[in-house]
C-alpha positions as CSV (number, residue, x, y, z in Angstrom):
1,M,93.1,53.4,95.1
2,R,92.8,54.3,91.3
3,L,90.4,57.9,91.3
4,T,88.4,57.8,87.5
5,S,87.8,61.1,86.1
6,S,84.4,59.5,84.8
7,V,82.4,62.1,86.7
8,Y,83.8,64.8,84.8
9,S,84.4,63.1,81.4
10,N,81.6,65.1,79.7
11,I,82.6,68.8,81.5
12,E,83.6,71.3,79.6
13,P,86.4,73.8,81.1
14,Y,85.0,77.0,81.9
15,K,85.7,80.0,79.9
16,P,88.0,83.0,80.4
17,F,86.3,85.3,82.5
18,D,85.4,88.9,80.8
19,K,88.4,91.0,81.4
20,G,86.3,94.4,81.4
21,L,84.5,95.9,84.1
22,N,80.7,96.0,83.1
23,G,81.2,93.4,79.8
24,I,83.2,96.2,78.3
25,N,86.8,95.6,77.2
26,T,88.7,99.0,77.7
27,P,92.2,98.8,76.1
28,T,93.4,101.8,77.1
29,P,96.5,102.1,78.9
30,H,95.4,105.5,80.9
31,T,94.5,105.8,84.4
32,V,91.1,106.2,85.5
33,L,90.2,108.2,88.8
34,K,87.3,107.3,90.9
35,S,86.9,110.5,93.6
36,S,85.0,111.3,96.5
37,G,82.1,114.0,96.9
38,I,79.4,111.6,97.7
39,N,76.0,112.4,98.9
40,R,75.6,110.0,101.5
41,S,72.0,110.5,102.4
42,K,70.9,109.4,99.2
43,Q,73.6,106.6,98.3
44,P,73.5,103.2,100.6
45,Y,77.4,102.7,99.3
46,S,80.4,104.2,99.0
47,S,81.2,106.3,95.8
48,G,83.7,107.7,93.5
49,I,83.7,109.7,90.3
50,Y,84.6,108.3,87.4
51,S,85.7,111.2,84.6
52,V,84.3,110.9,81.3
53,S,84.9,112.3,78.2
54,M,82.9,113.9,75.6
55,E,79.4,112.4,75.7
56,V,77.6,111.7,78.6
57,P,77.4,107.5,78.8
58,K,74.0,106.5,78.4
59,K,73.9,104.3,81.3
60,E,75.7,104.0,84.7
61,G,78.1,101.0,83.9
62,D,79.7,102.4,81.1
63,I,83.4,103.3,81.7
64,F,85.3,105.4,79.8
65,A,89.2,106.6,80.6
66,I,90.6,110.0,81.3
67,E,93.7,112.4,80.3
68,K,96.4,111.3,81.7
69,G,96.9,115.2,82.6
70,D,93.7,115.1,84.9
71,I,94.5,112.5,87.3
72,Q,94.9,115.2,90.3
73,K,92.5,117.4,89.2
74,T,89.4,117.7,91.6
75,P,85.9,117.4,89.9
76,K,85.5,121.4,90.0
77,E,88.7,121.4,87.5
78,F,87.7,119.5,85.2
79,P,87.1,121.1,82.0
80,K,83.5,122.0,81.3
81,N,83.2,119.3,78.2
82,K,83.9,116.7,80.7
83,V,81.1,115.1,83.4
84,T,81.3,112.9,86.0
85,F,79.1,110.5,87.7
86,R,79.8,108.4,90.8
87,R,79.7,104.8,91.4
88,Y,82.2,102.9,94.1
89,R,81.5,99.9,95.7
90,R,83.7,97.5,93.6
91,L,86.8,95.5,95.0
92,H,89.1,93.8,92.9
93,T,90.1,90.4,93.4
94,H,93.8,89.6,93.9
95,K,95.4,86.2,94.3
96,I,93.6,83.2,95.9
97,T,95.4,80.4,97.2
98,I,93.8,77.3,98.4
99,L,95.5,74.0,99.8
100,L,94.1,70.6,100.3
101,E,95.1,67.2,101.7
102,A,94.6,63.8,100.3
103,K,95.4,60.6,101.4
104,Q,95.5,59.0,97.8
105,L,94.9,60.0,94.1
106,D,96.0,59.1,90.7
107,I,98.7,61.7,90.0
108,N,98.3,61.2,86.4
109,T,94.5,61.4,86.5
110,V,93.9,64.0,88.8
111,S,96.7,66.2,87.3
112,Q,95.2,66.3,83.9
113,D,92.1,66.6,84.9
114,L,92.3,69.4,86.8
115,V,94.4,71.2,83.9
116,R,91.6,70.7,81.8
117,L,88.7,71.9,84.3
118,L,90.7,74.9,85.4
119,N,91.4,76.0,81.6
120,L,95.3,76.1,82.7
121,N,97.3,76.8,79.7
122,P,100.9,75.6,81.0
123,K,104.0,77.3,79.7
124,T,105.8,75.2,82.5
125,K,105.3,71.4,83.6
126,K,107.9,70.2,86.2
127,H,108.3,67.4,88.1
128,T,110.8,67.6,90.9
129,T,112.4,64.5,93.2
130,G,113.6,65.4,96.5
131,E,114.8,63.6,99.6
132,D,111.6,63.7,101.4
133,Y,109.0,64.7,98.5
134,E,107.8,64.5,95.0
135,T,106.2,67.3,93.3
136,W,104.8,68.5,90.1
137,V,104.2,72.1,88.9
138,Y,101.8,73.7,86.2
139,K,102.4,77.0,85.7
140,E,101.1,79.7,83.2
141,K,103.5,82.3,81.8
142,N,101.1,85.4,82.7
143,R,99.9,86.3,86.2
144,G,102.2,83.3,87.8
145,E,98.6,81.1,87.9
146,T,99.9,78.0,89.4
147,L,98.8,74.3,90.0
148,T,101.2,72.2,92.4
149,I,100.7,68.8,93.9
150,T,103.1,67.2,96.3
151,F,103.7,64.1,97.5
152,I,105.1,63.8,100.9
153,Y,107.0,60.2,101.4
154,K,106.7,60.4,105.0
155,T,103.2,60.8,105.7
156,K,102.5,59.2,102.3
157,T,100.0,62.6,101.8
158,Y,99.0,64.5,98.7
159,F,98.6,68.2,98.8
160,I,97.3,70.0,96.0
161,R,97.5,73.8,96.0
162,I,96.4,76.3,93.5
163,D,97.7,80.0,93.4
164,T,95.2,81.7,91.0
165,H,93.5,85.1,90.4
166,K,90.5,83.6,89.1
167,T,87.7,82.8,91.0
168,F,86.1,79.8,88.9
169,R,89.6,78.0,89.0
170,A,88.9,78.2,92.9
171,D,85.6,76.9,92.6
172,T,86.1,74.4,90.0
173,L,89.1,72.6,92.3
174,L,87.2,72.4,95.3
175,D,83.9,71.2,93.2
176,Y,86.5,68.8,92.2
177,A,87.8,68.1,95.7
178,Y,84.6,67.3,96.9
179,R,83.1,65.1,94.5
180,V,85.6,63.3,92.6
181,L,88.4,63.0,95.4
182,K,86.0,62.9,98.4
183,I,88.2,65.6,100.1
184,S,85.5,67.1,103.2
185,T,88.2,69.8,104.3
186,I,89.9,73.1,102.8
187,R,93.3,72.7,104.9
188,L,93.9,76.2,103.6
189,L,92.3,79.6,102.3
190,Q,93.6,82.8,101.5
191,L,91.5,85.0,99.9
192,E,93.2,88.7,98.4
193,T,91.3,91.8,97.9
194,Y,92.1,95.6,97.0
195,V,91.3,99.1,95.7
196,R,94.0,101.5,94.5
197,Y,94.0,104.8,95.7
198,L,95.0,108.3,95.5
199,E,98.5,109.0,97.3
200,R,97.6,112.0,99.5
201,Y,95.4,109.9,101.0
202,E,97.9,107.6,102.3
203,L,98.5,108.7,105.8
204,K,94.6,108.9,106.8
205,I,94.7,104.9,105.6
206,A,97.7,104.3,107.4
207,K,96.5,106.1,110.7
208,T,93.6,104.1,110.6
209,L,95.4,100.6,110.2
210,E,97.2,101.8,113.5
211,A,93.4,102.6,115.0
212,L,92.1,99.1,114.3
213,D,95.5,97.4,115.8
214,V,94.6,99.4,119.0
215,E,91.1,97.4,119.0
216,L,91.7,94.1,116.8
217,G,95.5,94.0,116.2
218,K,98.1,91.5,116.7
219,G,100.8,94.1,116.1
220,I,101.5,96.4,113.0
221,K,104.4,97.0,111.1
222,E,105.7,100.1,109.2
223,H,108.3,100.8,106.6
224,K,108.5,104.5,105.4
225,I,110.5,106.2,102.8
226,P,111.3,109.8,102.9
227,N,110.6,111.1,99.6
228,E,110.9,115.0,99.0
229,G,110.2,116.8,102.4
230,K,107.7,114.2,103.4
231,H,107.3,110.0,104.4
232,D,105.8,107.8,101.8
233,Y,104.4,104.4,103.5
234,Y,106.2,102.0,101.8
235,L,104.3,99.5,103.9
236,C,101.8,99.7,106.8
237,R,100.7,96.5,107.6
238,A,98.3,95.4,110.4
239,K,97.5,92.0,111.9
240,L,94.0,91.6,112.7
241,E,91.3,88.9,113.7
242,Y,87.9,89.2,112.0
243,K,85.2,87.2,112.1
244,G,87.1,84.4,113.5
245,A,89.8,84.5,110.2
246,E,93.2,86.1,110.5
247,V,93.5,89.2,108.5
248,D,96.2,91.1,107.3
249,V,95.0,94.8,106.4
250,K,98.1,96.6,104.5
251,T,98.8,99.7,102.7
252,Y,101.8,99.0,100.6
253,R,103.4,100.8,97.0
254,S,104.8,99.0,94.1
255,K,108.7,98.1,94.9
256,Y,109.9,100.9,91.7
257,Y,106.8,103.3,92.5
258,R,109.3,105.7,92.2
259,K,110.2,105.2,88.5
260,H,106.4,105.9,87.8
261,A,105.2,109.4,87.4
262,P,102.0,110.6,89.5
263,T,100.1,110.1,86.2
264,E,100.4,106.6,86.5
265,A,98.6,104.3,88.4
266,E,101.6,102.0,89.6
267,Y,102.8,105.4,91.0
268,H,100.2,105.4,93.8
269,P,99.5,102.9,96.9
270,K,96.9,100.0,97.3
271,L,94.9,99.1,100.3
272,E,94.6,95.6,100.2
273,Q,93.6,92.9,102.5
274,M,94.3,89.3,102.9
275,T,91.8,87.2,104.5
276,E,93.3,83.3,105.8
277,L,91.0,80.2,106.9
278,R,91.9,77.1,107.9
279,Q,90.4,74.0,108.0
280,I,87.1,74.8,106.8
281,P,84.3,71.8,106.1
282,L,83.5,70.9,102.3
283,P,81.3,71.9,100.5
284,I,80.9,75.6,100.8
285,R,79.4,78.4,99.3
286,S,81.2,80.1,95.9
287,V,84.8,81.7,96.8
288,K,83.7,84.7,95.7
289,D,80.6,85.0,98.5
290,I,82.7,84.3,101.2
291,M,85.4,87.0,99.7
292,K,82.3,89.2,99.9
293,E,81.8,88.3,103.7
294,Y,84.9,89.2,104.8
295,A,85.8,92.0,102.4
296,T,82.9,93.5,104.2
297,L,86.3,95.0,106.3
298,L,88.1,96.5,103.4
299,Y,85.0,98.0,102.1
300,T,84.4,99.4,105.7
301,I,88.0,101.1,105.7
302,A,87.2,102.3,102.0
303,W,83.7,104.0,102.9
304,T,84.6,105.3,106.2
305,I,88.1,107.2,104.7
306,N,86.7,107.4,101.2
307,P,89.5,107.8,99.3
308,R,89.6,108.8,95.4
309,I,90.1,105.4,93.8
310,V,92.5,105.2,90.7
311,L,92.3,102.4,88.3
312,G,95.4,101.5,86.0
313,E,95.2,99.5,83.1
314,Y,95.6,96.0,85.3
315,E,92.0,96.9,87.1
316,I,90.3,97.7,84.0
317,N,91.5,94.7,81.6
318,E,92.6,92.5,84.0
319,T,91.1,91.7,87.3
320,E,87.7,90.4,88.3
321,T,85.5,92.6,91.0
322,I,83.3,91.8,93.9
323,E,80.7,94.2,94.9
324,V,80.3,94.3,98.6
325,Y,77.2,96.4,100.1
326,A,77.4,96.0,103.5
327,I,79.3,98.0,106.3
328,D,80.1,97.1,109.6
329,K,79.5,99.8,112.1
330,Q,81.3,98.4,114.7
331,I,84.9,98.4,112.5
332,Q,83.5,102.3,111.6
333,K,83.1,103.4,115.0
334,Y,86.7,102.1,115.6
335,I,87.9,103.8,112.6
336,R,86.3,107.2,113.7
337,G,86.8,107.2,117.3
338,I,90.6,106.1,117.6
339,T,91.5,108.3,114.5
340,K,90.2,111.4,116.4
341,R,92.1,110.4,119.4
342,I,95.2,109.8,116.8
343,K,94.7,113.8,115.5
344,A,94.7,115.0,119.1
345,E,97.9,112.9,119.9
346,V,99.4,114.4,116.8
347,I,99.1,118.1,118.3
348,L,100.0,116.7,122.2
349,E,103.2,114.9,120.9
350,E,102.0,112.0,123.6
351,Q,99.8,108.6,123.2
352,V,96.1,108.9,125.7
353,S,94.3,106.3,125.9
354,D,90.8,108.4,126.9
355,K,89.9,110.5,124.5
356,R,88.5,112.6,127.2
357,I,91.8,113.2,128.6
358,A,92.9,114.0,125.4
359,I,90.1,117.2,125.2
360,A,91.3,118.3,128.7
361,K,95.1,118.2,127.8
362,L,93.7,120.4,124.5
363,L,91.9,123.0,126.6
364,V,94.6,123.4,129.2
365,E,98.1,122.6,128.2
366,K,97.4,124.0,124.4
367,K,94.7,126.5,125.3
368,M,92.6,125.1,122.4
369,K,89.6,126.9,121.7
370,I,86.0,124.4,122.1
371,T,85.3,125.4,118.1
372,E,88.8,124.4,117.3
373,I,88.5,121.1,119.1
374,T,85.5,120.0,118.1
375,K,87.1,120.9,114.1
376,L,89.7,118.9,115.5
377,M,88.0,115.6,116.9
378,G,85.1,116.0,114.5
379,Y,82.4,115.9,117.2
380,S,79.5,118.4,117.3
381,K,79.8,121.3,119.7
382,R,77.4,119.6,121.9
383,H,79.0,116.7,122.4
384,T,82.6,118.6,122.8
385,L,80.8,120.7,125.6
386,R,79.2,117.5,127.2
387,I,82.7,116.0,127.8
388,I,83.9,119.1,129.4
389,E,80.7,119.4,131.2
390,E,82.0,115.9,132.7
391,L,85.4,116.9,133.0
392,V,84.5,119.7,135.4
393,N,82.2,117.8,137.1
394,T,84.5,115.0,137.8
395,G,87.2,117.5,139.2
396,V,89.7,117.4,136.5
397,I,89.2,120.6,135.3
398,K,87.8,123.5,136.1
399,R,87.2,126.7,134.4
400,V,88.6,129.5,135.0
401,K,86.3,132.3,132.8
402,R,84.7,131.9,129.4
403,G,86.6,129.5,127.2
404,V,89.3,129.2,129.7
405,Y,89.8,126.1,131.7
406,E,93.0,125.1,134.0
407,W,93.7,121.5,136.1
408,N,92.0,121.1,138.5
409,N,93.0,117.2,139.8
410,K,94.7,115.3,137.1
411,N,94.6,112.1,139.1
412,A,90.9,112.2,139.3
413,K,89.4,109.3,138.2
414,L,86.6,109.7,135.3
415,E,83.8,106.8,135.7
416,K,84.6,104.3,133.2
417,Q,82.7,104.2,129.6
418,R,80.5,101.5,128.9
419,I,80.5,100.1,125.6
420,V,78.9,97.3,123.8
421,E,80.6,95.9,120.9
422,S,79.6,92.7,118.6
423,R,82.1,90.5,117.3
424,Q,82.6,87.2,115.3
425,M,85.2,84.5,116.7
426,T,85.5,80.5,116.2
427,L,85.3,78.9,119.8
428,Q,89.2,78.4,120.2
429,Q,89.5,82.3,119.5
430,A,87.0,83.0,122.2
431,I,88.3,81.1,124.7
432,Q,91.3,82.1,123.9
433,F,90.2,86.1,124.2
434,I,88.8,85.3,127.5
435,R,91.6,84.1,129.2
436,E,93.9,87.0,127.9
437,N,91.3,90.0,129.2
438,K,90.1,87.6,132.1
439,A,86.4,88.3,130.9
440,H,83.5,86.6,133.0
441,I,81.0,85.0,131.3
442,V,77.3,87.3,131.1
443,N,75.3,85.3,129.0
444,S,75.7,81.7,128.7
445,R,72.5,80.8,127.4
446,G,72.2,81.8,123.7
447,T,74.3,84.3,122.5
448,L,77.8,84.2,124.1
449,A,78.4,87.5,125.6
450,V,81.4,88.2,127.9
451,E,82.4,91.4,129.6
452,Y,85.8,92.9,130.9
453,E,87.3,96.2,132.3
454,D,90.4,97.8,131.0
455,E,92.0,101.1,132.9
456,Y,89.0,103.5,131.3
457,T,86.0,100.9,130.0
458,I,83.9,98.3,130.5
459,R,83.4,96.4,127.4
460,R,81.2,93.6,127.1
461,I,81.5,92.1,123.9
462,I,78.7,89.9,121.9
463,I,80.2,86.9,120.3
464,S,77.3,86.7,117.7
465,N,78.3,83.4,115.8
466,I,78.4,81.2,118.5
467,I,75.1,80.4,120.5
468,I,75.0,78.0,123.7
469,E,72.9,75.6,124.3
470,E,72.5,72.9,127.6
471,D,74.1,70.1,125.8
472,R,76.3,71.8,122.9
473,I,77.8,74.7,121.7
474,V,76.8,75.7,117.7
475,E,79.5,78.3,115.7
476,R,78.7,79.7,112.6
477,I,82.0,80.9,110.5
478,A,82.3,81.4,106.9
479,G,78.7,79.9,105.8
480,R,79.5,76.9,108.2
481,K,77.8,75.6,111.2
482,L,80.2,73.6,113.7
483,I,78.7,72.1,116.7
484,Y,80.7,71.2,119.6
485,T,78.9,68.2,122.2
486,I,80.2,70.5,125.4
487,P,77.9,70.9,128.2
488,R,77.0,74.5,128.9
489,N,78.5,74.1,132.4
490,R,81.8,72.5,131.1
491,L,82.4,76.1,129.3
492,R,83.8,77.9,132.1
493,Q,85.7,74.9,133.4
494,L,87.9,75.0,129.6
495,I,88.2,78.7,129.8
496,I,89.9,78.5,133.4
497,A,91.9,75.2,132.2
């Protein structure tokens, strides 16, 4: 069946986006550095500091470059003729990949339509024929913007794939697929966002990813490179589940970062999130809106750690940005809680699953003062004293004299902590999660909630995007609503099966 392009015959291609942030094209090749130093009581979002040369900008949106020599100076060290202002809630968009499947299409018409509508300027047009497939590739020279159409002989199926860094191209392709090609489902959508940050925060970022892997992860991969008496995290990547999507969060460096000076942006690491969504029904909201929804994870990490942000020429002149306003309180809690425990583990030189036992070991074995533990763990003195009182009352430790404790019974059982968490999962992920953790359903009317125990905690997980009704289950993910005709009393049978 021949699909006509008459629907789009009078539509002009989108114009390329304005490359400058805030509508300003900034030709400078220098590095712009945004720093910490937030008054969090007055700002609802994470902030950074731009160093501004000469005159004070008239409005916050203006961006100026700093001199290379100032990159590693703190705000207090900037010369008197320079001022700073704070603004940071932008994340940079990176590669977007979309894969669509179609049973029928006119390859010549569709390829011409998409090259025109996507405003592609292909430097390479390649047609390849193999034993099992036929492929048409249209590739731009810069940044590897690529449109690929593949026909599989065996299944008589066409696959349309775009790899791009521009959200308008992603939206245009999806609109064309839905309206003209009558495609109803996105087979694969991959979204990448990132920030580049000053290297001295690298260890803290890597430990944060370890903390998230403990709670939400499927595994973590690390590759460290010795560098002048310390380790650089060439790669630290955690595979997580977040809001029903598969997410890779990683801190990594450029392959040739050692060839760059610390005053150049390419020397410093990136914190990047890749979100993978599969089988998404069309139509959807804009791709940028979906990126914002899932980039809450990356933004929460940046907000909690609050590193100094580095802007290079590429970030200023080429990347699109998205603004994220929300903080995921649960993710923030994971980061703060487990990062504190990891700090204690570094001193103890062993892993400890319960922060209360970590405090006991610091008191008894490391002979640390309560004020030192409070500073290390980041707790208030009152909270630390409450934990110590619990350890004494349960017989784990005993007080010898003021500030001095010793073991009473290492094996005494502490009461399990009760933790309530809210997560988002697909129904399939929820069923798998319940099976793996041997959880039981505590609420099967309305919002799904399950509960399970591990060695130290009793966890109640509220799966906020799944609603159970009498004769169906409703799942809301990525702005879409899926309805499963599964009776309420059948859900437990599915879990056991």
